[in-house]
All heavy atoms as a GROMACS GRO file, in nm:
protein
  606
    1MET      N    1   3.201   1.233  -1.726
    1MET     CA    2   3.130   1.139  -1.644
    1MET      C    3   3.227   1.028  -1.601
    1MET      O    4   3.308   0.982  -1.680
    1MET     CB    5   3.014   1.082  -1.726
    1MET     CG    6   2.918   1.003  -1.648
    1MET     SD    7   2.801   1.121  -1.581
    1MET     CE    8   2.700   1.020  -1.487
    2ILE      N    9   3.214   0.984  -1.480
    2ILE     CA   10   3.302   0.880  -1.429
    2ILE      C   11   3.241   0.743  -1.460
    2ILE      O   12   3.123   0.720  -1.436
    2ILE     CB   13   3.321   0.894  -1.276
    2ILE    CG1   14   3.392   1.025  -1.246
    2ILE    CG2   15   3.400   0.777  -1.221
    2ILE    CD1   16   3.406   1.053  -1.099
    3ASP      N   17   3.321   0.656  -1.516
    3ASP     CA   18   3.276   0.522  -1.548
    3ASP      C   19   3.277   0.439  -1.420
    3ASP      O   20   3.379   0.430  -1.351
    3ASP     CB   21   3.369   0.460  -1.654
    3ASP     CG   22   3.318   0.327  -1.703
    3ASP    OD1   23   3.200   0.295  -1.680
    3ASP    OD2   24   3.398   0.254  -1.766
    4THR      N   25   3.164   0.377  -1.386
    4THR     CA   26   3.154   0.302  -1.261
    4THR      C   27   3.244   0.179  -1.261
    4THR      O   28   3.287   0.134  -1.156
    4THR     CB   29   3.009   0.261  -1.232
    4THR    OG1   30   2.958   0.187  -1.342
    4THR    CG2   31   2.923   0.382  -1.204
    5GLU      N   32   3.271   0.124  -1.378
    5GLU     CA   33   3.361   0.008  -1.383
    5GLU      C   34   3.500   0.048  -1.337
    5GLU      O   35   3.567  -0.028  -1.267
    5GLU     CB   36   3.365  -0.051  -1.523
    5GLU     CG   37   3.237  -0.121  -1.561
    5GLU     CD   38   3.245  -0.180  -1.700
    5GLU    OE1   39   3.357  -0.196  -1.754
    5GLU    OE2   40   3.139  -0.211  -1.756
    6ASP      N   41   3.546   0.166  -1.378
    6ASP     CA   42   3.678   0.212  -1.335
    6ASP      C   43   3.679   0.244  -1.186
    6ASP      O   44   3.779   0.226  -1.118
    6ASP     CB   45   3.718   0.338  -1.412
    6ASP     CG   46   3.753   0.307  -1.557
    6ASP    OD1   47   3.782   0.190  -1.587
    6ASP    OD2   48   3.749   0.401  -1.639
    7MET      N   49   3.565   0.292  -1.136
    7MET     CA   50   3.559   0.332  -0.996
    7MET      C   51   3.569   0.213  -0.902
    7MET      O   52   3.633   0.218  -0.798
    7MET     CB   53   3.429   0.408  -0.969
    7MET     CG   54   3.422   0.468  -0.831
    7MET     SD   55   3.266   0.548  -0.792
    7MET     CE   56   3.247   0.663  -0.925
    8PHE      N   57   3.504   0.103  -0.939
    8PHE     CA   58   3.499  -0.012  -0.851
    8PHE      C   59   3.595  -0.124  -0.889
    8PHE      O   60   3.601  -0.226  -0.823
    8PHE     CB   61   3.356  -0.066  -0.842
    8PHE     CG   62   3.261   0.032  -0.781
    8PHE    CD1   63   3.167   0.096  -0.858
    8PHE    CD2   64   3.268   0.061  -0.646
    8PHE    CE1   65   3.080   0.187  -0.802
    8PHE    CE2   66   3.183   0.152  -0.589
    8PHE     CZ   67   3.088   0.217  -0.666
    9ALA      N   68   3.669  -0.105  -0.995
    9ALA     CA   69   3.766  -0.206  -1.036
    9ALA      C   70   3.881  -0.209  -0.936
    9ALA      O   71   3.923  -0.105  -0.885
    9ALA     CB   72   3.819  -0.174  -1.176
   10PRO      N   73   3.930  -0.328  -0.906
   10PRO     CA   74   4.045  -0.333  -0.815
   10PRO      C   75   4.164  -0.263  -0.878
   10PRO      O   76   4.195  -0.283  -0.995
   10PRO     CB   77   4.072  -0.483  -0.797
   10PRO     CG   78   3.999  -0.551  -0.907
   10PRO     CD   79   3.890  -0.459  -0.953
   11SER      N   80   4.226  -0.180  -0.802
   11SER     CA   81   4.342  -0.107  -0.855
   11SER      C   82   4.454  -0.108  -0.752
   11SER      O   83   4.430  -0.125  -0.634
   11SER     CB   84   4.304   0.037  -0.888
   11SER     OG   85   4.265   0.104  -0.772
   12ALA      N   86   4.572  -0.092  -0.800
   12ALA     CA   87   4.688  -0.086  -0.711
   12ALA      C   88   4.703   0.059  -0.666
   12ALA      O   89   4.765   0.140  -0.732
   12ALA     CB   90   4.812  -0.135  -0.782
   13LYS      N   91   4.640   0.092  -0.553
   13LYS     CA   92   4.648   0.228  -0.503
   13LYS      C   93   4.785   0.250  -0.440
   13LYS      O   94   4.834   0.165  -0.366
   13LYS     CB   95   4.540   0.253  -0.399
   13LYS     CG   96   4.402   0.254  -0.457
   13LYS     CD   97   4.300   0.288  -0.352
   13LYS     CE   98   4.162   0.291  -0.413
   13LYS     NZ   99   4.060   0.324  -0.314
   14LYS      N  100   4.841   0.363  -0.470
   14LYS     CA  101   4.969   0.398  -0.410
   14LYS      C  102   4.941   0.471  -0.280
   14LYS      O  103   4.870   0.569  -0.278
   14LYS     CB  104   5.050   0.485  -0.505
   14LYS     CG  105   5.088   0.413  -0.632
   14LYS     CD  106   5.178   0.499  -0.716
   14LYS     CE  107   5.204   0.433  -0.848
   14LYS     NZ  108   5.314   0.345  -0.850
   15ARG      N  109   4.996   0.420  -0.173
   15ARG     CA  110   4.976   0.482  -0.042
   15ARG      C  111   5.112   0.506   0.022
   15ARG      O  112   5.206   0.433   0.000
   15ARG     CB  113   4.892   0.392   0.047
   15ARG     CG  114   4.752   0.372  -0.008
   15ARG     CD  115   4.668   0.290   0.085
   15ARG     NE  116   4.543   0.261   0.021
   15ARG     CZ  117   4.427   0.311   0.061
   15ARG    NH1  118   4.425   0.393   0.163
   15ARG    NH2  119   4.318   0.280   0.001
   16ASN      N  120   5.115   0.609   0.101
   16ASN     CA  121   5.238   0.643   0.170
   16ASN      C  122   5.252   0.554   0.293
   16ASN      O  123   5.171   0.563   0.386
   16ASN     CB  124   5.234   0.791   0.210
   16ASN     CG  125   5.367   0.839   0.263
   16ASN    OD1  126   5.454   0.760   0.294
   16ASN    ND2  127   5.381   0.969   0.273
   17PRO      N  128   5.353   0.468   0.299
   17PRO     CA  129   5.368   0.380   0.415
   17PRO      C  130   5.403   0.456   0.542
   17PRO      O  131   5.380   0.406   0.652
   17PRO     CB  132   5.482   0.285   0.374
   17PRO     CG  133   5.556   0.358   0.267
   17PRO     CD  134   5.457   0.445   0.198
   18LEU      N  135   5.454   0.577   0.529
   18LEU     CA  136   5.486   0.655   0.649
   18LEU      C  137   5.361   0.698   0.724
   18LEU      O  138   5.366   0.718   0.845
   18LEU     CB  139   5.570   0.778   0.611
   18LEU     CG  140   5.709   0.748   0.556
   18LEU    CD1  141   5.779   0.878   0.517
   18LEU    CD2  142   5.792   0.672   0.658
   19VAL      N  143   5.248   0.709   0.655
   19VAL     CA  144   5.123   0.744   0.722
   19VAL      C  145   5.083   0.630   0.816
   19VAL      O  146   5.043   0.654   0.930
   19VAL     CB  147   5.012   0.774   0.620
   19VAL    CG1  148   4.878   0.792   0.687
   19VAL    CG2  149   5.047   0.899   0.539
   20LEU      N  150   5.095   0.507   0.770
   20LEU     CA  151   5.064   0.392   0.856
   20LEU      C  152   5.158   0.386   0.976
   20LEU      O  153   5.115   0.363   1.089
   20LEU     CB  154   5.072   0.262   0.776
   20LEU     CG  155   5.046   0.134   0.855
   20LEU    CD1  156   4.906   0.135   0.913
   20LEU    CD2  157   5.066   0.012   0.767
   21VAL      N  158   5.286   0.410   0.952
   21VAL     CA  159   5.383   0.411   1.062
   21VAL      C  160   5.348   0.521   1.162
   21VAL      O  161   5.352   0.500   1.284
   21VAL     CB  162   5.527   0.429   1.007
   21VAL    CG1  163   5.626   0.454   1.120
   21VAL    CG2  164   5.568   0.308   0.925
   22GLY      N  165   5.311   0.638   1.113
   22GLY     CA  166   5.274   0.749   1.201
   22GLY      C  167   5.149   0.718   1.281
   22GLY      O  168   5.140   0.751   1.400
   23ALA      N  169   5.051   0.653   1.219
   23ALA     CA  170   4.929   0.617   1.290
   23ALA      C  171   4.958   0.514   1.400
   23ALA      O  172   4.905   0.525   1.512
   23ALA     CB  173   4.826   0.562   1.193
   24LEU      N  174   5.041   0.417   1.369
   24LEU     CA  175   5.077   0.316   1.470
   24LEU      C  176   5.159   0.378   1.584
   24LEU      O  177   5.139   0.343   1.701
   24LEU     CB  178   5.154   0.201   1.406
   24LEU     CG  179   5.071   0.114   1.311
   24LEU    CD1  180   5.161   0.012   1.240
   24LEU    CD2  181   4.959   0.044   1.385
   25ALA      N  182   5.249   0.469   1.551
   25ALA     CA  183   5.327   0.537   1.654
   25ALA      C  184   5.237   0.622   1.743
   25ALA      O  185   5.252   0.623   1.866
   25ALA     CB  186   5.435   0.624   1.590
   26THR      N  187   5.140   0.690   1.682
   26THR     CA  188   5.046   0.770   1.759
   26THR      C  189   4.966   0.681   1.854
   26THR      O  190   4.949   0.714   1.972
   26THR     CB  191   4.950   0.845   1.665
   26THR    OG1  192   5.026   0.928   1.578
   26THR    CG2  193   4.851   0.929   1.741
   27ALA      N  194   4.918   0.569   1.805
   27ALA     CA  195   4.842   0.476   1.888
   27ALA      C  196   4.928   0.421   2.002
   27ALA      O  197   4.881   0.408   2.116
   27ALA     CB  198   4.786   0.363   1.804
   28GLY      N  199   5.053   0.389   1.972
   28GLY     CA  200   5.143   0.337   2.075
   28GLY      C  201   5.169   0.437   2.186
   28GLY      O  202   5.167   0.403   2.305
   29VAL      N  203   5.192   0.562   2.149
   29VAL     CA  204   5.217   0.666   2.249
   29VAL      C  205   5.090   0.691   2.330
   29VAL      O  206   5.094   0.712   2.450
   29VAL     CB  207   5.267   0.796   2.180
   29VAL    CG1  208   5.272   0.911   2.277
   29VAL    CG2  209   5.405   0.772   2.121
   30LEU      N  210   4.974   0.686   2.264
   30LEU     CA  211   4.847   0.705   2.333
   30LEU      C  212   4.826   0.596   2.438
   30LEU      O  213   4.792   0.626   2.553
   30LEU     CB  214   4.731   0.705   2.234
   30LEU     CG  215   4.590   0.710   2.293
   30LEU    CD1  216   4.569   0.841   2.369
   30LEU    CD2  217   4.486   0.694   2.185
   31VAL      N  218   4.847   0.472   2.400
   31VAL     CA  219   4.830   0.361   2.494
   31VAL      C  220   4.930   0.374   2.609
   31VAL      O  221   4.893   0.354   2.726
   31VAL     CB  222   4.845   0.225   2.422
   31VAL    CG1  223   4.855   0.110   2.521
   31VAL    CG2  224   4.730   0.204   2.326
   32SER      N  225   5.053   0.410   2.579
   32SER     CA  226   5.153   0.429   2.683
   32SER      C  227   5.111   0.540   2.782
   32SER      O  228   5.127   0.525   2.903
   32SER     CB  229   5.288   0.463   2.620
   32SER     OG  230   5.384   0.490   2.717
   33GLY      N  231   5.056   0.647   2.727
   33GLY     CA  232   5.010   0.756   2.813
   33GLY      C  233   4.893   0.716   2.900
   33GLY      O  234   4.884   0.755   3.017
   34LEU      N  235   4.802   0.636   2.844
   34LEU     CA  236   4.688   0.590   2.923
   34LEU      C  237   4.730   0.494   3.034
   34LEU      O  238   4.676   0.498   3.145
   34LEU     CB  239   4.584   0.525   2.831
   34LEU     CG  240   4.512   0.620   2.736
   34LEU    CD1  241   4.423   0.542   2.640
   34LEU    CD2  242   4.431   0.722   2.813
   35VAL      N  243   4.826   0.408   3.003
   35VAL     CA  244   4.877   0.316   3.106
   35VAL      C  245   4.946   0.395   3.217
   35VAL      O  246   4.926   0.367   3.336
   35VAL     CB  247   4.974   0.213   3.043
   35VAL    CG1  248   5.049   0.135   3.149
   35VAL    CG2  249   4.897   0.119   2.951
   36ALA      N  250   5.024   0.496   3.180
   36ALA     CA  251   5.090   0.579   3.281
   36ALA      C  252   4.986   0.653   3.365
   36ALA      O  253   5.001   0.666   3.487
   36ALA     CB  254   5.184   0.679   3.213
   37PHE      N  255   4.879   0.699   3.303
   37PHE     CA  256   4.772   0.768   3.375
   37PHE      C  257   4.705   0.674   3.474
   37PHE      O  258   4.675   0.710   3.588
   37PHE     CB  259   4.671   0.824   3.276
   37PHE     CG  260   4.558   0.898   3.341
   37PHE    CD1  261   4.577   1.024   3.394
   37PHE    CD2  262   4.432   0.841   3.345
   37PHE    CE1  263   4.472   1.092   3.454
   37PHE    CE2  264   4.327   0.909   3.404
   37PHE     CZ  265   4.347   1.034   3.458
   38LYS      N  266   4.683   0.550   3.430
   38LYS     CA  267   4.618   0.451   3.516
   38LYS      C  268   4.703   0.420   3.638
   38LYS      O  269   4.651   0.399   3.748
   38LYS     CB  270   4.592   0.323   3.437
   38LYS     CG  271   4.520   0.217   3.516
   38LYS     CD  272   4.494   0.093   3.434
   38LYS     CE  273   4.427  -0.012   3.520
   38LYS     NZ  274   4.411  -0.138   3.449
   39HIS      N  275   4.835   0.419   3.622
   39HIS     CA  276   4.925   0.390   3.733
   39HIS      C  277   4.956   0.513   3.818
   39HIS      O  278   5.030   0.503   3.914
   39HIS     CB  279   5.055   0.328   3.682
   39HIS     CG  280   5.036   0.190   3.626
   39HIS    ND1  281   4.992   0.083   3.701
   39HIS    CD2  282   5.053   0.141   3.500
   39HIS    CE1  283   4.984  -0.024   3.626
   39HIS    NE2  284   5.020   0.008   3.502
   40GLY      N  285   4.902   0.626   3.780
   40GLY     CA  286   4.919   0.747   3.862
   40GLY      C  287   5.045   0.826   3.833
   40GLY      O  288   5.079   0.916   3.909
   41ALA      N  289   5.114   0.794   3.725
   41ALA     CA  290   5.235   0.868   3.688
   41ALA      C  291   5.194   0.990   3.606
   41ALA      O  292   5.192   0.987   3.482
   41ALA     CB  293   5.330   0.778   3.611
   42GLN      N  294   5.158   1.098   3.676
   42GLN     CA  295   5.103   1.214   3.608
   42GLN      C  296   5.203   1.280   3.513
   42GLN      O  297   5.165   1.321   3.403
   42GLN     CB  298   5.056   1.316   3.711
   42GLN     CG  299   4.933   1.270   3.787
   42GLN     CD  300   4.888   1.373   3.889
   42GLN    OE1  301   4.959   1.469   3.916
   42GLN    NE2  302   4.770   1.352   3.946
   43GLN      N  303   5.327   1.291   3.555
   43GLN     CA  304   5.428   1.357   3.470
   43GLN      C  305   5.449   1.279   3.341
   43GLN      O  306   5.455   1.336   3.233
   43GLN     CB  307   5.560   1.370   3.547
   43GLN     CG  308   5.550   1.455   3.671
   43GLN     CD  309   5.611   1.591   3.650
   43GLN    OE1  310   5.694   1.607   3.563
   43GLN    NE2  311   5.570   1.687   3.729
   44ARG      N  312   5.463   1.148   3.354
   44ARG     CA  313   5.485   1.064   3.235
   44ARG      C  314   5.362   1.066   3.145
   44ARG      O  315   5.374   1.073   3.022
   44ARG     CB  316   5.519   0.922   3.277
   44ARG     CG  317   5.542   0.829   3.160
   44ARG     CD  318   5.604   0.698   3.204
   44ARG     NE  319   5.610   0.601   3.099
   44ARG     CZ  320   5.700   0.600   3.002
   44ARG    NH1  321   5.793   0.692   2.999
   44ARG    NH2  322   5.698   0.505   2.910
   45SER      N  323   5.245   1.059   3.205
   45SER     CA  324   5.121   1.062   3.128
   45SER      C  325   5.110   1.192   3.049
   45SER      O  326   5.074   1.191   2.930
   45SER     CB  327   5.001   1.046   3.220
   45SER     OG  328   4.881   1.061   3.149
   46GLN      N  329   5.141   1.303   3.114
   46GLN     CA  330   5.134   1.434   3.046
   46GLN      C  331   5.234   1.440   2.930
   46GLN      O  332   5.204   1.492   2.823
   46GLN     CB  333   5.160   1.545   3.148
   46GLN     CG  334   5.141   1.683   3.093
   46GLN     CD  335   4.994   1.718   3.072
   46GLN    OE1  336   4.908   1.634   3.064
   46GLN    NE2  337   4.968   1.845   3.058
   47ALA      N  338   5.354   1.388   2.953
   47ALA     CA  339   5.456   1.387   2.849
   47ALA      C  340   5.413   1.301   2.730
   47ALA      O  341   5.434   1.338   2.614
   47ALA     CB  342   5.589   1.337   2.905
   48MET      N  343   5.350   1.187   2.759
   48MET     CA  344   5.304   1.099   2.652
   48MET      C  345   5.191   1.164   2.572
   48MET      O  346   5.184   1.151   2.450
   48MET     CB  347   5.256   0.965   2.709
   48MET     CG  348   5.367   0.877   2.762
   48MET     SD  349   5.475   0.816   2.632
   48MET     CE  350   5.619   0.912   2.659
   49MET      N  351   5.103   1.236   2.639
   49MET     CA  352   4.994   1.302   2.568
   49MET      C  353   5.047   1.415   2.479
   49MET      O  354   4.997   1.438   2.369
   49MET     CB  355   4.889   1.356   2.666
   49MET     CG  356   4.809   1.248   2.736
   49MET     SD  357   4.721   1.139   2.621
   49MET     CE  358   4.800   0.984   2.652
   50ARG      N  359   5.149   1.483   2.525
   50ARG     CA  360   5.211   1.587   2.441
   50ARG      C  361   5.281   1.523   2.321
   50ARG      O  362   5.274   1.575   2.209
   50ARG     CB  363   5.310   1.669   2.523
   50ARG     CG  364   5.241   1.761   2.620
   50ARG     CD  365   5.338   1.842   2.701
   50ARG     NE  366   5.265   1.928   2.792
   50ARG     CZ  367   5.315   1.976   2.903
   50ARG    NH1  368   5.440   1.949   2.936
   50ARG    NH2  369   5.242   2.054   2.981
   51ALA      N  370   5.347   1.411   2.344
   51ALA     CA  371   5.412   1.340   2.234
   51ALA      C  372   5.308   1.289   2.135
   51ALA      O  373   5.330   1.292   2.013
   51ALA     CB  374   5.496   1.224   2.288
   52ARG      N  375   5.193   1.246   2.185
   52ARG     CA  376   5.086   1.199   2.097
   52ARG      C  377   5.040   1.310   2.004
   52ARG      O  378   5.020   1.287   1.884
   52ARG     CB  379   4.966   1.151   2.179
   52ARG     CG  380   4.850   1.108   2.092
   52ARG     CD  381   4.721   1.093   2.171
   52ARG     NE  382   4.682   1.212   2.243
   52ARG     CZ  383   4.609   1.312   2.190
   52ARG    NH1  384   4.570   1.307   2.066
   52ARG    NH2  385   4.577   1.417   2.264
   53VAL      N  386   5.027   1.431   2.056
   53VAL     CA  387   4.984   1.544   1.973
   53VAL      C  388   5.086   1.570   1.863
   53VAL      O  389   5.050   1.594   1.747
   53VAL     CB  390   4.961   1.669   2.060
   53VAL    CG1  391   4.941   1.792   1.974
   53VAL    CG2  392   4.843   1.648   2.152
   54ILE      N  393   5.214   1.560   1.895
   54ILE     CA  394   5.319   1.580   1.796
   54ILE      C  395   5.314   1.472   1.689
   54ILE      O  396   5.316   1.501   1.568
   54ILE     CB  397   5.458   1.586   1.863
   54ILE    CG1  398   5.467   1.712   1.950
   54ILE    CG2  399   5.570   1.581   1.761
   54ILE    CD1  400   5.586   1.716   2.041
   55PHE      N  401   5.304   1.346   1.731
   55PHE     CA  402   5.296   1.235   1.635
   55PHE      C  403   5.171   1.249   1.547
   55PHE      O  404   5.176   1.224   1.427
   55PHE     CB  405   5.292   1.100   1.707
   55PHE     CG  406   5.427   1.046   1.745
   55PHE    CD1  407   5.472   1.049   1.875
   55PHE    CD2  408   5.510   0.990   1.648
   55PHE    CE1  409   5.595   1.000   1.910
   55PHE    CE2  410   5.635   0.939   1.682
   55PHE     CZ  411   5.676   0.945   1.813
   56GLN      N  412   5.061   1.289   1.608
   56GLN     CA  413   4.937   1.304   1.533
   56GLN      C  414   4.950   1.415   1.429
   56GLN      O  415   4.906   1.401   1.316
   56GLN     CB  416   4.824   1.335   1.630
   56GLN     CG  417   4.687   1.311   1.577
   56GLN     CD  418   4.583   1.314   1.688
   56GLN    OE1  419   4.614   1.337   1.805
   56GLN    NE2  420   4.459   1.292   1.651
   57GLY      N  421   5.014   1.526   1.468
   57GLY     CA  422   5.035   1.635   1.374
   57GLY      C  423   5.124   1.595   1.258
   57GLY      O  424   5.097   1.631   1.142
   58VAL      N  425   5.229   1.521   1.286
   58VAL     CA  426   5.319   1.474   1.181
   58VAL      C  427   5.245   1.379   1.086
   58VAL      O  428   5.261   1.387   0.963
   58VAL     CB  429   5.444   1.407   1.242
   58VAL    CG1  430   5.525   1.334   1.137
   58VAL    CG2  431   5.529   1.509   1.314
   59THR      N  432   5.161   1.292   1.142
   59THR     CA  433   5.086   1.199   1.059
   59THR      C  434   4.988   1.273   0.967
   59THR      O  435   4.978   1.241   0.848
   59THR     CB  436   5.009   1.098   1.147
   59THR    OG1  437   5.104   1.030   1.230
   59THR    CG2  438   4.934   0.997   1.063
   60VAL      N  439   4.920   1.371   1.021
   60VAL     CA  440   4.826   1.449   0.939
   60VAL      C  441   4.903   1.525   0.830
   60VAL      O  442   4.860   1.532   0.715
   60VAL     CB  443   4.742   1.545   1.026
   60VAL    CG1  444   4.665   1.644   0.941
   60VAL    CG2  445   4.648   1.466   1.114
   61ALA      N  446   5.018   1.581   0.866
   61ALA     CA  447   5.099   1.652   0.767
   61ALA      C  448   5.144   1.557   0.656
   61ALA      O  449   5.145   1.594   0.537
   61ALA     CB  450   5.220   1.717   0.834
   62LEU      N  451   5.180   1.434   0.690
   62LEU     CA  452   5.217   1.335   0.589
   62LEU      C  453   5.099   1.301   0.499
   62LEU      O  454   5.115   1.286   0.377
   62LEU     CB  455   5.268   1.207   0.656
   62LEU     CG  456   5.411   1.211   0.708
   62LEU    CD1  457   5.439   1.088   0.794
   62LEU    CD2  458   5.509   1.218   0.593
   63MET      N  459   4.980   1.289   0.558
   63MET     CA  460   4.862   1.258   0.478
   63MET      C  461   4.833   1.371   0.380
   63MET      O  462   4.807   1.345   0.262
   63MET     CB  463   4.740   1.236   0.569
   63MET     CG  464   4.745   1.106   0.642
   63MET     SD  465   4.617   1.075   0.767
   63MET     CE  466   4.483   1.177   0.724
   64VAL      N  467   4.837   1.494   0.428
   64VAL     CA  468   4.808   1.608   0.340
   64VAL      C  469   4.917   1.622   0.234
   64VAL      O  470   4.888   1.642   0.116
   64VAL     CB  471   4.795   1.737   0.424
   64VAL    CG1  472   4.790   1.860   0.335
   64VAL    CG2  473   4.672   1.729   0.513
   65GLY      N  474   5.042   1.610   0.275
   65GLY     CA  475   5.152   1.624   0.180
   65GLY      C  476   5.153   1.516   0.074
   65GLY      O  477   5.178   1.543  -0.044
   66SER      N  478   5.124   1.395   0.114
   66SER     CA  479   5.128   1.286   0.016
   66SER      C  480   5.004   1.282  -0.071
   66SER      O  481   5.006   1.224  -0.179
   66SER     CB  482   5.148   1.151   0.086
   66SER     OG  483   5.037   1.120   0.166
   67SER      N  484   4.895   1.343  -0.028
   67SER     CA  485   4.775   1.342  -0.112
   67SER      C  486   4.798   1.419  -0.242
   67SER      O  487   4.748   1.379  -0.346
   67SER     CB  488   4.656   1.401  -0.037
   67SER     OG  489   4.675   1.540  -0.014
   68GLY      N  490   4.873   1.526  -0.236
   68GLY     CA  491   4.903   1.601  -0.358
   68GLY      C  492   4.997   1.524  -0.449
   68GLY      O  493   4.982   1.527  -0.572
   69VAL      N  494   5.091   1.453  -0.392
   69VAL     CA  495   5.187   1.377  -0.472
   69VAL      C  496   5.118   1.258  -0.538
   69VAL      O  497   5.133   1.234  -0.657
   69VAL     CB  498   5.304   1.328  -0.383
   69VAL    CG1  499   5.394   1.232  -0.459
   69VAL    CG2  500   5.382   1.446  -0.331
   70TYR      N  501   5.040   1.183  -0.461
   70TYR     CA  502   4.978   1.063  -0.514
   70TYR      C  503   4.858   1.094  -0.602
   70TYR      O  504   4.813   1.010  -0.678
   70TYR     CB  505   4.939   0.968  -0.400
   70TYR     CG  506   5.060   0.906  -0.335
   70TYR    CD1  507   5.097   0.938  -0.205
   70TYR    CD2  508   5.138   0.816  -0.405
   70TYR    CE1  509   5.209   0.883  -0.147
   70TYR    CE2  510   5.251   0.760  -0.348
   70TYR     CZ  511   5.285   0.792  -0.218
   70TYR     OH  512   5.396   0.737  -0.162
   71ALA      N  513   4.802   1.213  -0.593
   71ALA     CA  514   4.688   1.251  -0.680
   71ALA      C  515   4.731   1.256  -0.826
   71ALA      O  516   4.649   1.237  -0.915
   71ALA     CB  517   4.632   1.384  -0.636
   72ASN      N  518   4.857   1.281  -0.852
   72ASN     CA  519   4.906   1.286  -0.989
   72ASN      C  520   4.905   1.149  -1.056
   72ASN      O  521   4.910   1.139  -1.178
   72ASN     CB  522   5.048   1.343  -0.994
   72ASN     CG  523   5.050   1.488  -0.954
   72ASN    OD1  524   4.954   1.561  -0.975
   72ASN    ND2  525   5.160   1.531  -0.896
   73TRP      N  526   4.896   1.042  -0.978
   73TRP     CA  527   4.897   0.907  -1.034
   73TRP      C  528   4.758   0.849  -1.053
   73TRP      O  529   4.744   0.733  -1.088
   73TRP     CB  530   4.980   0.814  -0.946
   73TRP     CG  531   5.126   0.841  -0.958
   73TRP    CD1  532   5.196   0.862  -1.072
   73TRP    CD2  533   5.219   0.850  -0.852
   73TRP    NE1  534   5.328   0.884  -1.044
   73TRP    CE2  535   5.346   0.878  -0.908
   73TRP    CE3  536   5.211   0.838  -0.714
   73TRP    CZ2  537   5.460   0.893  -0.834
   73TRP    CZ3  538   5.326   0.854  -0.639
   73TRP    CH2  539   5.448   0.881  -0.699
   74LEU      N  540   4.653   0.929  -1.030
   74LEU     CA  541   4.518   0.880  -1.053
   74LEU      C  542   4.495   0.856  -1.202
   74LEU      O  543   4.544   0.931  -1.285
   74LEU     CB  544   4.415   0.983  -1.004
   74LEU     CG  545   4.388   0.988  -0.855
   74LEU    CD1  546   4.292   1.102  -0.826
   74LEU    CD2  547   4.330   0.859  -0.806
   75PRO      N  548   4.416   0.755  -1.236
   75PRO     CA  549   4.381   0.737  -1.376
   75PRO      C  550   4.303   0.858  -1.425
   75PRO      O  551   4.233   0.924  -1.349
   75PRO     CB  552   4.292   0.612  -1.376
   75PRO     CG  553   4.313   0.547  -1.244
   75PRO     CD  554   4.363   0.651  -1.150
   76ALA      N  555   4.312   0.886  -1.555
   76ALA     CA  556   4.246   1.003  -1.611
   76ALA      C  557   4.096   0.999  -1.589
   76ALA      O  558   4.032   1.101  -1.569
   76ALA     CB  559   4.278   1.013  -1.760
   77SER      N  560   4.036   0.881  -1.586
   77SER     CA  561   3.892   0.869  -1.568
   77SER      C  562   3.849   0.902  -1.426
   77SER      O  563   3.733   0.931  -1.401
   77SER     CB  564   3.844   0.728  -1.604
   77SER     OG  565   3.904   0.634  -1.519
   78MET      N  566   3.941   0.899  -1.331
   78MET     CA  567   3.907   0.926  -1.191
   78MET      C  568   3.921   1.074  -1.158
   78MET      O  569   3.868   1.119  -1.058
   78MET     CB  570   3.997   0.844  -1.097
   78MET     CG  571   3.980   0.695  -1.109
   78MET     SD  572   3.824   0.638  -1.045
   78MET     CE  573   3.853   0.657  -0.872
   79LYS      N  574   3.992   1.151  -1.238
   79LYS     CA  575   4.011   1.292  -1.211
   79LYS      C  576   3.886   1.369  -1.247
   79LYS      O  577   3.813   1.333  -1.340
   79LYS     CB  578   4.131   1.347  -1.289
   79LYS     CG  579   4.262   1.290  -1.241
   79LYS     CD  580   4.377   1.353  -1.315
   79LYS     CE  581   4.508   1.294  -1.263
   79LYS     NZ  582   4.622   1.349  -1.332
   80SER      N  583   3.858   1.475  -1.173
   80SER     CA  584   3.737   1.554  -1.201
   80SER      C  585   3.756   1.633  -1.329
   80SER      O  586   3.865   1.680  -1.360
   80SER     CB  587   3.708   1.648  -1.085
   80SER     OG  588   3.814   1.741  -1.072
   81GLU      N  589   3.649   1.643  -1.403
   81GLU     CA  590   3.653   1.717  -1.529
   81GLU      C  591   3.628   1.863  -1.500
   81GLU      O  592   3.540   1.900  -1.428
   81GLU     CB  593   3.547   1.664  -1.625
   81GLU     CG  594   3.572   1.521  -1.665
   81GLU     CD  595   3.464   1.468  -1.756
   81GLU    OE1  596   3.385   1.548  -1.809
   81GLU    OE2  597   3.456   1.346  -1.772
   82GLU      N  598   3.711   1.949  -1.558
   82GLU     CA  599   3.696   2.093  -1.537
   82GLU      C  600   3.656   2.160  -1.664
   82GLU      O  601   3.685   2.126  -1.770
   82GLU     CB  602   3.825   2.151  -1.483
   82GLU     CG  603   3.856   2.096  -1.345
   82GLU     CD  604   3.983   2.158  -1.289
   82GLU    OE1  605   4.013   2.275  -1.318
   82GLU    OE2  606   4.052   2.089  -1.216
   0.00000   0.00000   0.00000
């Protein structure tokens, strides 16, 4: 059984800072592509949207990859009992 005090207690969660960087990069490329689309630069807009897909894929891969690594640092009370 999971103790609710452990669940809601403030803890120092370890997070991958590269995921935040990837999310910000994805948002930046998206905004750049939308601005290019608004100004009628179809080629640049298309290139930015393709770059956005790449950045988004890398960010998701970082999230999935780091979830396995950081899961090992969970407190024993937070891990599911098998």
